[in-house]
C-alpha positions in Angstrom: -76.7 -47.1 17.8 -75.8 -50.6 19.1 -72.4 -51.8 20.4 -70.9 -55.2 20.2 -67.4 -56.4 20.9 -64.8 -59.1 20.5 -61.5 -59.8 22.2 -58.5 -62.1 22.2 -56.0 -62.3 25.0 -53.4 -63.5 22.5 -54.1 -60.7 20.0 -55.7 -63.1 17.5 -57.7 -61.0 15.1 -59.9 -63.8 13.8 -60.8 -64.7 17.4 -61.7 -61.1 18.3 -63.9 -60.7 15.2 -65.7 -64.0 15.0 -68.9 -62.8 16.6 -68.9 -59.3 15.0 -71.3 -58.9 12.0 -72.2 -55.9 9.8 -70.3 -53.2 11.7 -70.5 -49.6 10.7 -67.3 -48.7 12.5 -64.6 -50.5 14.5 -62.6 -49.1 17.4 -59.8 -51.3 18.6 -57.2 -51.3 21.3 -54.0 -53.4 21.5 -51.8 -54.0 24.5 -48.5 -53.2 22.6 -47.6 -50.8 19.9 -45.9 -53.6 17.8 -49.4 -55.3 17.5 -50.9 -52.3 15.7 -49.9 -52.8 12.1 -50.9 -56.4 11.7 -54.1 -55.9 13.6 -55.1 -52.9 11.6 -54.3 -54.7 8.3 -56.3 -57.8 9.3 -59.3 -55.9 10.5 -59.5 -54.0 7.2 -59.1 -57.3 5.3 -62.0 -58.8 7.2 -64.2 -55.8 6.9 -63.1 -53.8 3.8 -64.6 -50.4 3.5 -65.6 -50.3 7.2 -64.3 -47.3 9.1 -61.7 -48.3 11.7 -59.4 -46.6 14.1 -57.2 -48.0 16.9 -54.6 -47.3 19.5 -52.6 -48.8 22.4 -54.3 -49.1 25.8 -56.8 -51.0 27.9 -60.5 -51.2 26.9 -63.9 -51.8 28.4 -67.4 -52.6 27.4 -70.3 -52.7 29.9 -68.9 -54.6 32.9 -65.9 -56.1 31.3 -62.4 -54.8 31.3 -59.6 -55.9 28.9 -55.9 -55.2 29.5 -54.2 -57.8 27.4 -54.1 -58.8 23.7 -56.7 -57.2 21.4 -60.2 -55.7 22.0 -62.5 -54.6 19.2 -65.6 -52.4 19.8 -68.1 -52.6 16.9 -70.7 -49.9 16.4 -73.7 -50.5 14.2 -77.3 -49.5 13.3 -78.7 -46.1 12.8 -75.4 -44.4 12.3 -73.3 -43.1 9.4 -69.6 -42.9 10.0 -66.4 -42.0 8.2 -62.8 -42.5 9.5 -59.8 -40.5 8.5 -56.5 -39.2 9.9 -54.7 -35.9 10.4 -51.0 -36.4 9.9 -48.1 -34.3 11.4 -50.4 -33.9 14.4 -47.8 -32.3 16.7 -46.5 -30.0 13.9 -49.1 -29.0 11.3 -52.3 -31.1 11.3 -54.2 -28.2 9.7 -52.4 -29.2 6.5 -54.8 -32.2 6.4 -58.0 -30.3 7.3 -59.6 -31.2 4.0 -59.8 -34.8 5.2 -62.0 -33.6 8.2 -64.1 -31.4 5.9 -64.7 -34.3 3.5 -65.6 -36.7 6.3 -68.2 -34.2 7.6 -69.6 -33.8 4.1 -69.7 -37.5 3.5 -71.9 -38.2 6.5 -74.1 -35.2 5.8 -73.2 -33.3 8.9 -76.1 -31.8 10.9 -75.9 -29.8 14.1 -76.8 -31.8 17.1 -76.6 -35.1 15.3 -73.0 -35.1 14.2 -69.9 -35.5 16.4 -66.2 -36.5 16.3 -64.4 -39.2 18.3 -60.6 -39.2 18.0 -57.5 -41.0 19.1 -54.1 -39.3 18.7 -50.5 -40.2 19.2 -49.0 -39.4 22.6 -47.6 -35.9 22.6 -49.7 -34.7 19.7 -52.8 -33.6 21.6 -52.5 -29.8 21.7 -52.4 -29.1 17.9 -54.6 -32.0 17.1 -57.4 -30.9 19.4 -57.0 -27.2 18.3 -57.3 -28.2 14.7 -60.3 -30.5 15.1 -62.2 -28.2 17.4 -61.6 -25.0 15.4 -63.5 -26.6 12.5 -66.0 -28.7 14.4 -67.1 -26.2 17.0 -67.8 -23.5 14.4 -70.3 -25.9 12.9 -71.8 -26.9 16.3 -70.4 -30.4 16.3 -69.1 -31.9 19.6 -65.7 -33.6 20.1 -64.6 -36.3 22.5 -61.6 -38.6 22.4 -58.2 -39.2 23.9 -54.6 -40.2 23.6 -53.1 -43.6 22.7 -50.4 -44.9 25.0 -48.0 -44.9 22.0 -46.4 -42.8 19.3 -48.5 -44.6 16.7 -52.2 -44.9 15.9 -54.1 -46.8 13.2 -56.8 -45.7 10.7 -58.5 -47.8 8.0 -55.8 -50.5 7.9 -52.7 -48.3 8.1 -50.5 -47.2 10.9 -49.4 -43.6 11.4 -47.0 -41.9 13.8 -47.5 -38.4 15.0 -51.1 -38.5 13.9 -54.7 -38.2 15.0 -57.3 -40.7 13.8 -60.9 -39.8 14.0 -64.5 -40.9 13.4 -67.1 -38.5 12.2 -70.5 -39.9 13.4 -73.9 -38.9 12.3 -76.7 -40.4 14.4 -79.6 -41.3 12.1 -81.9 -41.8 15.1 -81.4 -38.7 17.2 -78.8 -36.5 18.9 -75.1 -37.0 19.8 -73.7 -35.0 22.7 -70.3 -34.8 24.4 -69.8 -34.8 28.2 -66.8 -34.3 30.5 -66.7 -35.8 34.0 -64.4 -34.1 36.5 -64.2 -35.8 40.0 -62.1 -32.9 41.5 -63.4 -29.8 43.1 -62.2 -26.4 44.4 -61.5 -27.1 48.1 -63.0 -23.7 49.1 -65.6 -21.4 47.6 -62.9 -18.8 47.2 -60.1 -21.1 46.3 -56.7 -19.6 45.6 -55.7 -19.1 42.0 -52.1 -18.9 41.0 -50.9 -17.1 37.9 -48.3 -18.9 35.8 -45.4 -16.4 35.7 -42.9 -18.5 33.9 -43.5 -21.6 31.8 -42.2 -23.7 28.9 -45.3 -25.1 27.2 -43.3 -27.0 24.7 -41.6 -29.0 27.5 -44.9 -29.2 29.5 -43.0 -27.4 32.3 -44.3 -24.9 34.9 -41.4 -23.0 36.3 -43.0 -20.4 38.6 -46.4 -19.5 40.0 -46.7 -16.0 41.3 -42.9 -15.6 40.8 -42.3 -18.5 43.2 -41.1 -21.9 42.2 -44.0 -24.2 41.3 -42.6 -26.8 43.6 -42.6 -24.4 46.6 -46.2 -23.3 45.9 -47.5 -26.8 45.6 -45.8 -28.3 48.6 -46.5 -25.4 50.9 -50.2 -25.2 50.0 -50.6 -28.9 50.7 -48.1 -29.3 53.5 -46.2 -32.1 51.8 -42.6 -32.8 51.0 -41.0 -32.7 47.5 -40.9 -36.5 47.2 -44.7 -36.8 47.5 -45.5 -34.5 44.6 -45.9 -37.1 41.8 -48.3 -39.3 43.8 -50.2 -36.4 45.3 -51.6 -35.5 41.8 -54.0 -38.4 42.2 -55.7 -36.4 45.0 -54.7 -32.8 44.2 -54.0 -32.1 40.5 -53.8 -28.6 39.2 -56.9 -27.1 37.6 -56.7 -24.6 34.7 -59.4 -22.0 35.3 -60.9 -21.1 32.0 -64.0 -18.9 32.1 -66.5 -20.7 34.3 -65.0 -24.1 33.9 -61.8 -25.9 35.2 -59.7 -28.3 33.3 -57.4 -30.8 35.0 -53.6 -30.6 34.6 -51.8 -33.8 35.9 -48.4 -33.5 37.5 -45.7 -35.7 35.9 -42.6 -34.8 37.8 -40.5 -32.2 39.7 -37.1 -30.9 38.5 -34.0 -29.8 40.3 -34.8 -26.1 39.7 -38.2 -26.4 41.3 -40.1 -26.6 38.1 -43.0 -29.0 37.8 -43.6 -31.0 34.6 -47.1 -31.9 33.6 -49.1 -34.0 31.2 -50.8 -31.0 29.7 -49.1 -27.7 28.9 -49.7 -24.5 30.8 -49.0 -21.1 29.4 -47.7 -17.9 31.0 -50.6 -15.9 32.5 -52.8 -19.0 32.8 -54.5 -19.2 36.2 -54.1 -22.5 38.1 -55.7 -23.7 41.2 -55.0 -26.8 43.3 -58.0 -29.1 43.3 -59.2 -31.7 45.8 -61.0 -34.9 45.2 -64.7 -34.8 45.4 -67.2 -37.5 46.1 -66.6 -39.4 42.8 -69.5 -41.8 43.3 -71.9 -38.9 43.4 -70.1 -37.3 40.4 -70.6 -40.5 38.3 -74.3 -40.6 39.2 -74.6 -36.9 38.2 -73.1 -37.7 34.8 -75.5 -40.5 34.3 -78.4 -38.3 35.3 -77.3 -35.5 33.0 -77.1 -37.9 30.0 -80.5 -39.3 30.8 -82.0 -35.8 31.3 -80.6 -34.6 27.9 -81.1 -37.7 25.8 -83.7 -39.8 27.6 -82.7 -43.4 27.2 -79.3 -43.1 25.5 -78.7 -45.9 23.1 -74.9 -46.0 23.7 -72.0 -44.1 25.3 -68.5 -44.2 23.8 -65.9 -42.9 26.3 -62.2 -42.4 27.2 -61.2 -42.7 30.8 -57.8 -41.3 31.9 -55.2 -43.9 32.9 -54.8 -42.0 36.3 -58.6 -42.3 36.9 -58.4 -46.0 36.2 -55.4 -46.5 38.6 -57.1 -44.5 41.3 -60.5 -46.2 40.9 -58.8 -49.6 40.8 -56.7 -48.9 43.9 -59.9 -47.8 45.7 -61.7 -51.0 44.6 -64.2 -48.9 42.6 -63.3 -49.6 39.0 -65.6 -52.6 38.6 -68.4 -50.8 40.4 -67.9 -47.8 38.1 -68.3 -50.0 35.0 -71.3 -51.6 36.4 -73.0 -48.3 37.3 -72.4 -47.0 33.8 -73.7 -50.2 32.1 -76.9 -50.2 34.2 -78.0 -47.1 32.4 -76.8 -47.6 28.8 -74.5 -49.6 26.7 -71.1 -48.2 27.5 -67.7 -48.9 25.9 -64.4 -47.2 25.4 -60.7 -47.1 26.2 -58.2 -46.0 28.8 -56.2 -43.0 27.5 -53.2 -41.1 28.6 -54.9 -37.8 27.8 -58.5 -36.8 27.1 -60.2 -34.4 24.6 -63.4 -32.5 25.2 -64.6 -30.0 22.6 -61.9 -27.3 22.6 -59.8 -28.7 25.4 -57.0 -31.2 26.0 -57.4 -32.4 29.6 -56.0 -34.9 32.2 -57.6 -37.1 34.8 -61.0 -36.9 33.2 -63.6 -39.0 31.5 -64.8 -37.6 28.2 -67.5 -39.3 26.1 -70.0 -39.1 23.3 -73.6 -40.1 24.2 -76.0 -41.3 21.4 -79.7 -40.8 21.7 
């Protein structure tokens, strides 16, 4: 697969598309939600029949980063791709599962060569990821994607609210594989785990850990005051321990009753740990090495980087270096999301991607 791109700081679709030819699929990002509808409509008018999905947020391709206007990422050559959408994503996306089944059938789904990339409305992740992964993983197809910084997303020229737009890719020239990059570690070999004893998953609220307020556990373990909690998540997010893996849970806020609100729900009897930041430069190199080991010279990587990762990397003057390191090894493009999706999991503060052989 090859990647090309176009952009316009003013959101001019003609300007963004002027150097794009014969795309198989188009992924676009706009700076504001009110730009979605016209952008989606004009892209489909210019390239009728070409699969397209889009959302709100920043985008990047190779060493370049775009945070204004419109960015279009074009994918072409040696791929077959279909785009569609699951509606009512926060309520009953399974109602639209036939669209996913038909998309897989249309590309001629094949284990190891077929995968899904999705963008969903903010707040719709849990049921969207569950619905996608329940079908895809049974067939052996990987999933990566993320969350638009908006209530709306676009698919094939139309705008939807409370929805999840997706590409189903088939690589005609080799494998497709998903990867997750976690830059946080357990601070000790036998790191403490805290059972969630009271929670409200619908409100993304953790009330108590081990029958003690979540605020008290978090502040006492880290030796910080209540007012530091929301910024401390950049260094010490929660980790949801699931089998042999850990999935990041970002902290959103702290309530008067000592509850902690998060960007990913936790359920009663989940086990959480408090993570520490690892050597992220080494972690990035390890991700690159894993992709190269599995796929040799990957033709392209399509990714979603968490907004919190972008903020932290940027504050640490590493973001430009990060993009440069990724682009030295393969063509790399994607968007900044407010949530990330990896196979069966909705995660935070993570990079998730599809790599194409």
